[in-house]
Residue, then its C-alpha position, 0 to 999 in steps of 0.5 A: m800678771f794678766e799678760g795673756i789678757c793684755e796681749a789679746i787686747h793689744k792684738e785687737l787694738d792693732v787690728l783696729d789701728e791697721k784698719y783706721s790707718k788706711g783712712t777708714q772712718l771711725s765707727g761708733k761701735d769701734l770707738e766704744d770697743i777701743d774705749k773699753m779695751a783702753h780702760a781695761l788695760k788701764s784698770l789691769k795695770g792699776y790693779e797690778v801696781m796696787l798689788g805690788h805696793s800693798e803688803y797684805d798679810g793675813g787680813s791686814y795691811a802692814r803699812g796701812r791702818s791699825r785694826t784696833t784704832g783705824r789710825y795709820i801705822s808704820r812698819d815698826d812700833g805703830y806710831e811716829p813720835h809727835d815731837g814735831g818730826s815728820y811722818r815716814r814715807y814708804 
C-alpha cells in the first residue's frame, strides 16, 4: 500500500543523501524536507499497520468496543468471565 508514494520519497531522500555524502553543508530547507519526508514515511507505515490490525466491518470494529455499552469486547460472546481469569489478547 502506498508503494508509489514511498518510492518517490525514497528517491528524493537518495538524492539528498548523495548530495550530503560529498561533504555539502546541510541547509535548513533540506533539513525541513528530510524531516517532512521521514515523517510522511513513518505516518504511511503506521497507517498501513493500523489497517492491517483492525477488523473494520460495516461501521464497527470486531475487536474493539461494543456499540451499545462502549466496553471492550472479544470476538466471540462479547465479554470475558470475571472469575479472576485474564482478558484475552489478540
